[in-house]
C-alpha positions in Angstrom: 18.6 -12.9 -6.9 17.8 -16.3 -5.5 14.9 -18.6 -5.9 13.0 -20.8 -8.4 9.9 -20.7 -10.4 8.0 -23.2 -12.4 7.8 -23.3 -16.2 4.4 -21.7 -15.9 5.8 -18.8 -13.9 4.7 -19.7 -10.4 7.2 -18.4 -7.8 8.3 -21.1 -5.3 9.3 -20.7 -1.7 13.0 -20.2 -0.8 15.0 -21.3 2.2 17.2 -19.1 4.4 15.2 -15.9 3.8 16.4 -14.2 7.1 20.1 -14.8 6.2 19.6 -13.7 2.5 17.8 -10.5 3.4 20.2 -9.6 6.3 23.2 -10.2 4.1 21.8 -8.2 1.2 20.9 -5.4 3.7 24.4 -5.2 5.0 25.6 -5.0 1.4 23.3 -2.1 0.7 20.1 -3.6 -0.8 16.9 -2.0 0.4 14.2 -3.4 -1.9 13.3 -7.0 -2.0 10.8 -9.2 -4.0 10.1 -12.4 -2.2 7.8 -15.4 -2.7 4.4 -14.9 -1.0 4.9 -18.3 0.6 7.8 -16.9 2.5 5.8 -14.0 4.0 5.6 -15.9 7.3 9.4 -15.9 7.5 9.5 -12.1 7.8 8.9 -12.4 11.5 12.4 -13.8 11.9 14.1 -10.7 10.5 15.3 -8.1 13.0 13.2 -5.0 13.6 16.1 -2.7 12.6 16.3 -4.3 9.1 12.5 -4.5 8.6 12.2 -0.8 9.4 14.7 0.1 6.6 13.7 -2.1 3.7 10.8 -2.4 1.3 9.4 -5.9 0.6 7.0 -7.0 -2.0 5.5 -10.5 -1.9 4.7 -12.2 -5.2 3.1 -15.4 -6.5 4.0 -15.3 -10.2 6.6 -14.1 -12.7 4.0 -11.7 -14.1 3.9 -9.8 -10.8 7.7 -9.5 -10.9 7.8 -8.3 -14.5 5.1 -5.7 -13.7 7.1 -4.4 -10.7 10.3 -4.2 -12.6 8.9 -2.5 -15.7 6.3 -0.4 -13.9 3.3 -2.0 -15.5 0.0 -1.2 -13.9 -2.1 -4.1 -12.5 -5.3 -4.9 -14.3 -8.3 -5.7 -12.1 
């Protein structure tokens, strides 16, 4: 895990996304939750890695909690 969030639960952008995902991929990770603000950085990640991982982009801690504990989104 890496990154920061505000006291109100807003997920902030991170640096070095390509290096972090590539390193975690080599170590065996296949599912990633990243800040929505870093979505544009996904273009820098190799095609091989992108084809073999699952990425979810989030804006808030609530979204992370719901993903981790399988809570259904309320519309």
